[in-house]
C-alpha positions in Angstrom: -28.8 15.2 13.3 -30.4 16.9 10.3 -28.8 16.4 6.9 -29.6 18.9 4.3 -29.2 18.8 0.5 -26.3 19.8 -1.6 -28.1 22.7 -3.2 -28.8 24.3 0.1 -25.2 24.0 1.2 -23.9 25.4 -2.0 -26.3 28.3 -1.9 -25.4 29.2 1.7 -21.7 28.9 1.0 -21.9 31.0 -2.1 -23.6 33.7 -0.1 -20.8 33.6 2.4 -18.2 33.9 -0.3 -20.0 36.9 -1.9 -20.4 38.6 1.5 -16.7 38.0 2.3 -15.6 39.2 -1.1 -17.6 42.5 -1.2 -15.6 45.7 -0.7 -16.1 49.4 -1.3 -14.9 51.0 -4.5 -12.1 52.8 -2.5 -10.7 49.5 -1.0 -7.4 48.5 -2.4 -6.0 44.9 -2.1 -3.0 44.5 0.1 0.2 44.4 -1.8 1.2 41.1 -0.3 -2.2 39.4 -0.9 -1.8 36.3 -3.0 -3.6 35.9 -6.3 -6.8 34.0 -5.6 -7.1 30.5 -6.7 -10.4 28.6 -6.9 -10.7 25.4 -4.8 -13.6 23.0 -4.7 -13.8 20.9 -1.5 -16.1 17.8 -1.1 -17.3 17.1 2.4 -19.9 15.0 4.3 -22.9 17.0 5.7 -22.1 16.3 9.4 -21.3 18.5 12.3 -17.5 18.0 12.2 -17.4 19.5 8.7 -18.6 22.8 10.0 -15.0 23.9 10.2 -14.9 24.4 6.4 -17.8 27.0 6.2 -16.4 28.5 9.3 -13.1 29.0 7.5 -14.9 30.7 4.6 -16.8 33.0 6.9 -13.8 33.9 8.9 -11.8 34.7 5.8 -9.1 32.1 6.6 -9.0 30.5 3.2 -9.1 33.9 1.6 -5.9 34.9 3.6 -4.2 32.0 1.9 -5.4 33.0 -1.6 -8.1 30.4 -1.8 -11.7 31.0 -3.2 -13.4 27.9 -1.7 -16.7 26.4 -2.8 -18.2 23.4 -1.0 -19.9 20.3 -2.4 -21.5 17.7 -0.2 -21.8 13.9 -0.7 -22.7 10.7 1.1 -19.1 9.9 1.9 -15.5 10.1 0.7 -15.8 7.0 -1.5 -18.9 8.4 -3.2 -17.0 11.6 -4.1 -14.0 9.9 -5.6 -15.3 10.0 -9.2 -15.7 13.8 -8.9 -12.2 14.1 -7.6 -10.8 12.0 -10.5 -12.8 14.0 -13.1 -11.5 17.3 -11.7 -15.0 18.5 -10.5 -13.5 18.5 -7.0 -9.9 19.4 -5.9 -10.0 18.0 -2.4 -12.2 15.6 -0.5 -12.5 15.2 3.3 -13.5 11.6 4.1 -12.9 8.3 5.9 -9.3 6.9 5.9 -10.5 3.3 5.7 -12.4 4.0 2.5 -9.4 5.8 1.1 -7.1 2.9 1.7 -9.5 0.6 -0.1 -9.7 2.9 -3.0 -5.9 3.1 -3.3 -5.7 -0.7 -3.2 -8.0 -0.7 -6.2 -5.5 1.3 -8.2 -6.9 4.8 -7.7 -4.0 7.3 -7.1 -5.0 9.2 -4.0 -2.8 11.0 -1.5 -3.4 12.2 2.1 -2.7 15.9 2.3 -3.8 16.9 5.7 -5.4 15.6 8.9 -8.8 16.9 10.0 -10.4 15.2 13.0 -9.6 12.2 15.1 -10.9 10.2 18.1 -9.8 10.9 21.6 -7.3 8.3 22.9 -9.3 7.8 26.1 -12.5 8.9 27.9 -15.7 9.8 26.0 -15.2 9.5 22.2 -16.9 10.5 19.0 -18.6 7.1 18.6 -19.2 4.0 20.6 -20.9 0.6 20.8 -24.2 0.5 22.8 -26.1 -2.5 24.1 -29.3 -3.0 26.0 -29.1 -2.5 29.7 -30.1 -6.2 30.4 -27.8 -7.6 27.7 -25.3 -10.3 28.7 -22.7 -8.4 26.7 -20.3 -7.0 29.3 -16.9 -7.1 27.4 -15.7 -6.9 23.8 -15.2 -10.7 23.9 -18.9 -11.1 24.7 -19.7 -10.0 21.2 -18.8 -13.5 19.9 -21.9 -14.9 18.2 -23.7 -11.5 18.4 -24.8 -9.1 15.7 -23.7 -5.5 15.6 -25.1 -2.7 13.5 -22.7 -0.5 11.5 -23.5 2.1 8.9 -21.3 0.4 6.3 -19.8 -3.1 6.4 -16.1 -3.6 5.8 -15.3 -0.2 7.0 -13.8 1.5 10.0 -16.6 0.5 12.3 -16.5 -3.3 12.0 -12.7 -3.5 11.7 -12.1 -1.6 14.9 -14.8 -3.7 16.7 -13.1 -6.9 15.4 -9.7 -5.8 16.7 -11.3 -4.8 20.1 -12.8 -8.3 20.3 -9.5 -10.0 19.4 -7.6 -7.8 22.0 -10.1 -8.9 24.6 -9.5 -12.6 23.8 -12.6 -13.2 21.7 -13.0 -14.5 18.2 -13.6 -11.5 15.9 -14.8 -13.8 13.0 -17.7 -14.9 15.2 -19.2 -11.4 15.3 -21.7 -10.6 12.5 -22.3 -7.1 11.2 -25.5 -5.7 9.9 -25.6 -2.5 7.8 -28.1 0.0 9.0 -28.5 3.8 8.8 -27.6 5.5 12.1 -31.1 6.9 12.8 -32.5 3.4 12.6 -30.1 1.6 14.8 -31.5 2.2 18.2 -35.0 1.1 17.2 -33.7 -2.1 15.6 -31.8 -3.0 18.7 -34.9 -2.4 20.8 -36.9 -4.7 18.5 -34.2 -7.4 19.0 -33.0 -7.4 15.4 -29.4 -6.6 16.4 -27.6 -7.1 19.7 -25.4 -4.0 19.7 -25.1 -0.8 17.6 -22.1 1.3 16.6 -23.2 5.0 16.6 -21.6 8.5 16.5 -22.8 11.6 18.2 -25.5 12.8 18.7 -27.0 9.3 18.3 -24.6 8.0 21.0 -25.6 10.4 23.6 -29.3 9.8 23.0 -28.8 6.0 23.3 -26.7 5.9 26.5 -29.0 8.5 28.2 -31.9 6.1 27.7 -32.4 3.9 30.8 -32.8 0.9 28.5 -29.2 1.1 27.1 -25.6 1.4 28.2 -22.2 2.0 26.6 -20.0 -1.0 26.0 -17.0 1.0 24.9 -15.2 3.0 22.2 -13.7 0.8 19.5 -11.8 3.6 17.8 -9.6 3.7 20.9 -8.0 0.4 19.9 -5.8 2.8 17.8 -4.9 5.9 19.8 -5.7 9.0 17.8 -7.5 7.2 15.0 -8.6 9.7 12.4 -12.3 10.0 11.8 -11.7 11.8 8.5 -8.7 13.2 6.6 -8.2 15.5 3.6 -7.0 13.8 0.3 -6.7 14.5 -3.3 -5.5 12.6 -6.4 -2.0 12.4 -7.8 -2.9 14.4 -11.0 -4.1 17.4 -9.0 -0.7 17.5 -7.1 1.3 17.1 -10.3 -0.7 19.8 -12.1 -1.2 22.3 -9.3 1.0 21.7 -6.3 0.7 25.4 -5.3 -3.1 24.9 -4.8 -2.5 22.0 -2.5 0.2 23.7 -0.6 -2.0 26.7 0.1 -4.8 24.3 1.2 -2.4 22.6 3.7 -1.3 26.0 5.1 -4.9 27.2 5.4 -6.1 24.0 7.1 -3.3 24.3 9.7 -4.4 27.8 10.6 -8.1 27.0 10.3 -8.3 24.0 12.6 -6.1 25.6 15.3 -8.5 28.6 15.3 -11.6 26.4 15.2 -10.5 24.3 18.2 -9.8 27.5 20.2 -13.0 29.3 19.3 -15.5 27.7 21.7 -18.5 29.9 20.8 -17.7 30.3 17.2 -17.4 26.7 16.4 -20.7 25.9 18.1 -22.5 28.6 16.2 -20.9 27.5 12.9 -22.1 23.9 13.6 -25.6 25.0 14.5 -25.8 26.9 11.2 -24.2 24.1 9.2 -26.4 21.2 10.3 -29.4 23.4 11.2 -29.5 22.1 14.8 -30.0 23.4 18.3 -27.0 24.3 20.5 -27.0 21.0 22.5 -27.0 18.9 19.3 -24.3 21.0 17.7 -22.1 20.7 20.8 -22.4 16.9 20.9 -21.6 16.7 17.1 -18.1 18.3 17.6 -17.0 18.4 21.2 -15.5 14.9 21.3 -13.4 15.3 18.2 -9.8 16.5 18.1 -9.2 18.8 15.2 -5.6 18.9 13.8 -4.2 19.4 10.3 -1.1 17.3 10.9 -1.3 14.1 8.9 -1.9 11.3 11.4 0.5 9.0 9.6 1.1 6.5 12.4 -2.6 6.0 13.2 -3.4 5.5 9.5 -0.6 2.9 9.3 -2.0 1.1 12.3 -5.5 1.1 10.7 -4.0 -0.2 7.5 -2.4 -3.1 9.4 -5.6 -4.3 11.0 -7.5 -3.9 7.7 -4.9 -6.2 6.2 -5.1 -8.5 9.2 -8.9 -9.1 8.7 -8.9 -9.2 4.9 -10.5 -5.7 4.4 -7.4 -5.2 2.2 -5.4 -7.9 0.3 -2.3 -5.8 -0.4 -0.7 -3.0 1.4 -1.8 0.2 -0.4 0.6 2.7 1.3 3.5 3.8 -0.8 6.1 6.5 -0.3 3.9 9.0 -2.0 0.7 8.2 -0.1 1.4 10.9 2.6 2.0 14.2 0.9 4.4 16.3 2.9 5.7 19.2 0.8 7.2 22.3 2.4 4.3 24.4 3.3 4.5 27.9 1.9 
């Protein structure tokens, strides 16, 4: 998967906004069109995020009175300072990182769902081992090393719970932090015993005769969100209308994106600058839904507490923001 820089993303999105906003001198705005409100959204430059530029190009945000600009970052946690400073209004990122941030005293609220894992069958990420490995079950990971992209995150906590459910000792598994593009080579060199990878790295690995799929640890929690939309408490208090419009726009956007088979592939190809087969792998195993996956996040919270990734329960009555959508 190709990752491109923030400047390129902003330039492309700005062009889309300008093209969408142009009209002839004779055009008159519809009487019921809402007054436009600027909205800055922070996203990770991966295939699943292509729904956001798709929504701009299709005019879905504009229909809800939102003039959207995009900023990219390395992850939801990395974009928290920009959210707190007001440089961003909304961030789409990992739920595990969000829970950890709230535990540290940062006032963040989940305002919509975005994408989640499939409860069964092929999923958005998985654990891969060598074909001749003696690792046949989750419990066999005892005493083994597993590569994840970030320790004490969603990868290792779901693997630990999968090992425990299989009767193994999750504390006997060691985790090594590696970048996704480096994982397969490190396993082939014998530096790690297993790797936790998303698409398209997962497909590349399992279609190599030297490797096989162990399983999908996300499925330990049915419907586990891969990313969600969130904002800070101050933004909600100061501009609840902005967030309400965003929630309504996301509901329409993700429903249309899921249904538009050719459009979502084209949008992903453009967004990550990848060929069609890579773009398809990047999004076809995600489930896109704007409904807040409250039960799945609570289940994730429980296992993070269980394994000490959290020391106190960060979920309060305000954590899930459910106003009446206008």
